[in-house]
KEKE-3310 file (N, C-alpha, C; in steps of 0.2 Angstrom, whole numbers, plus 5000, padded with zeros to 4 digits):
npx = (5601:5590:5577:5565:5548:5546:5555:5550:5537:5539:5543:5553:5546:5534:5524:5528:5517:5507:5514:5515:5501:5499:5507:5501:5489:5493:5497:5485:5478:5485:5484:5470:5469:5476:5468:5456:5462:5465:5452:5447:5456:5453:5440:5441:5449:5441:5429:5431:5439:5441:5432:5437:5434:5423:5429:5432:5423:5430:5424:5420:5414:5421:5416:5412:5425:5431:5423:5426:5439:5439:5433:5442:5453:5448:5446:5459:5464:5457:5460:5474:5473:5466:5476:5486:5481:5480:5493:5497:5490:5495:5508:5505:5500:5512:5519:5511:5513:5527:5526:5520:5522:5533)
npy = (5504:5498:5505:5497:5490:5481:5485:5498:5496:5489:5496:5498:5498:5491:5476:5460:5454:5464:5472:5463:5462:5476:5476:5466:5473:5484:5477:5471:5482:5488:5478:5479:5492:5491:5481:5489:5499:5492:5488:5501:5504:5494:5497:5510:5507:5498:5505:5518:5522:5533:5533:5532:5545:5543:5537:5547:5546:5543:5551:5563:5579:5596:5603:5593:5588:5599:5600:5588:5590:5597:5587:5576:5583:5584:5571:5567:5574:5569:5556:5557:5561:5550:5541:5546:5545:5531:5527:5533:5526:5514:5516:5518:5505:5497:5502:5498:5484:5483:5485:5475:5459:5446)
npz = (5456:5444:5433:5433:5430:5441:5451:5453:5458:5470:5484:5498:5510:5507:5506:5499:5494:5492:5483:5472:5469:5465:5454:5446:5444:5436:5425:5420:5418:5408:5398:5396:5391:5379:5373:5371:5363:5352:5347:5344:5334:5324:5321:5316:5305:5298:5296:5296:5285:5272:5257:5240:5227:5214:5198:5184:5169:5152:5143:5150:5153:5153:5163:5172:5175:5181:5192:5199:5205:5218:5225:5224:5231:5244:5247:5247:5258:5269:5268:5271:5285:5290:5288:5296:5309:5310:5310:5322:5331:5329:5334:5347:5350:5349:5360:5371:5369:5372:5385:5391:5400:5395)
capx = (5595:5587:5570:5560:5542:5546:5558:5545:5531:5541:5547:5556:5541:5528:5525:5528:5510:5504:5518:5512:5494:5500:5510:5495:5484:5496:5497:5478:5476:5489:5481:5463:5470:5478:5462:5452:5465:5464:5445:5446:5460:5449:5434:5443:5452:5436:5423:5433:5444:5437:5431:5440:5429:5422:5434:5428:5423:5434:5420:5418:5414:5426:5413:5413:5432:5433:5419:5429:5445:5438:5432:5449:5457:5445:5447:5466:5465:5453:5464:5480:5471:5465:5482:5490:5477:5482:5500:5497:5487:5500:5513:5503:5500:5519:5521:5508:5516:5533:5525:5517:5527:5533)
capy = (5501:5500:5508:5492:5490:5478:5490:5504:5494:5486:5500:5494:5497:5488:5469:5457:5452:5470:5474:5458:5465:5482:5474:5463:5478:5487:5472:5470:5489:5489:5473:5481:5498:5488:5478:5495:5503:5488:5489:5507:5504:5490:5500:5515:5504:5495:5509:5525:5524:5537:5530:5537:5547:5539:5539:5551:5542:5546:5556:5568:5586:5600:5605:5588:5587:5604:5599:5583:5592:5598:5580:5573:5586:5582:5564:5566:5577:5564:5550:5558:5562:5544:5537:5548:5542:5524:5527:5535:5520:5508:5517:5516:5498:5495:5504:5493:5477:5483:5485:5468:5454:5440)
capz = (5455:5438:5433:5430:5434:5447:5456:5454:5462:5476:5488:5504:5515:5504:5507:5492:5491:5490:5477:5467:5468:5461:5447:5442:5442:5431:5419:5418:5415:5401:5394:5394:5387:5373:5369:5369:5357:5346:5345:5341:5328:5320:5319:5311:5299:5294:5295:5295:5279:5267:5250:5235:5223:5208:5192:5179:5162:5147:5139:5155:5151:5156:5170:5177:5177:5186:5199:5203:5208:5225:5228:5225:5236:5250:5248:5249:5265:5273:5268:5275:5292:5292:5288:5302:5315:5310:5312:5329:5335:5328:5339:5354:5351:5350:5367:5375:5368:5375:5392:5393:5401:5391)
cpx = (5592:5580:5566:5553:5542:5549:5554:5539:5533:5546:5549:5550:5534:5529:5525:5522:5507:5508:5516:5505:5494:5502:5505:5490:5486:5496:5490:5476:5479:5486:5474:5464:5472:5472:5457:5455:5464:5457:5444:5450:5456:5443:5436:5446:5446:5431:5425:5437:5439:5437:5433:5434:5429:5427:5429:5428:5427:5430:5417:5419:5419:5423:5413:5420:5434:5429:5423:5435:5444:5436:5438:5453:5454:5446:5455:5468:5462:5458:5471:5478:5470:5472:5487:5487:5479:5489:5501:5495:5492:5506:5511:5502:5507:5521:5518:5511:5523:5532:5523:5523:5527:5534)
cpy = (5503:5502:5503:5493:5486:5482:5496:5502:5490:5491:5496:5493:5493:5480:5466:5456:5458:5473:5469:5460:5471:5480:5471:5468:5482:5483:5472:5477:5490:5484:5476:5488:5496:5485:5484:5498:5498:5488:5495:5507:5500:5493:5506:5512:5501:5500:5516:5527:5527:5533:5535:5539:5543:5542:5542:5546:5546:5552:5562:5575:5590:5602:5599:5587:5593:5603:5593:5585:5593:5591:5576:5576:5584:5575:5563:5569:5572:5558:5551:5559:5555:5540:5539:5545:5534:5523:5529:5529:5515:5510:5516:5509:5495:5496:5499:5486:5477:5483:5479:5463:5449:5434)
cpz = (5448:5438:5430:5433:5440:5453:5458:5459:5469:5480:5494:5509:5513:5504:5500:5490:5489:5483:5471:5465:5463:5454:5443:5440:5436:5424:5416:5415:5408:5396:5391:5390:5380:5369:5367:5363:5351:5343:5341:5334:5322:5317:5314:5305:5295:5291:5293:5289:5274:5260:5245:5230:5217:5202:5187:5172:5157:5143:5144:5152:5155:5163:5175:5179:5182:5193:5203:5206:5216:5229:5229:5231:5243:5252:5251:5256:5270:5274:5272:5283:5294:5293:5295:5308:5315:5312:5319:5333:5334:5333:5346:5355:5353:5357:5372:5375:5372:5383:5395:5394:5396:5395)
residu = (UNK:UNK:UNK:UNK:UNK:UNK:UNK:UNK:UNK:UNK:UNK:UNK:UNK:UNK:UNK:UNK:UNK:UNK:UNK:UNK:UNK:UNK:UNK:UNK:UNK:UNK:UNK:UNK:UNK:UNK:UNK:UNK:UNK:UNK:UNK:UNK:UNK:UNK:UNK:UNK:UNK:UNK:UNK:UNK:UNK:UNK:UNK:UNK:UNK:UNK:UNK:UNK:UNK:UNK:UNK:UNK:UNK:UNK:UNK:UNK:UNK:UNK:UNK:UNK:UNK:UNK:UNK:UNK:UNK:UNK:UNK:UNK:UNK:UNK:UNK:UNK:UNK:UNK:UNK:UNK:UNK:UNK:UNK:UNK:UNK:UNK:UNK:UNK:UNK:UNK:UNK:UNK:UNK:UNK:UNK:UNK:UNK:UNK:UNK:UNK:UNK:UNK)
# end
């Protein structure tokens, strides 16, 4: 007996109608979770992406150049965090897509 969603939701003592209801519930829950995940991803992608610091003009002073280094470092760390979050969300979305029936 292979481990499919159908086999897991249809034990021998469960009626086919009850098993179909459980399976439908699991599909709807997966769909709603995927929809919620997409909403979070879209929001983070549109509004959560850090903005890069402004480029220094060619005539910037030494002090301005030194002051811009921490801003660049902070931007790079925030961008890496944001990128990691996007990759994690993308992996979750792929799992949801694999769970949904075709």
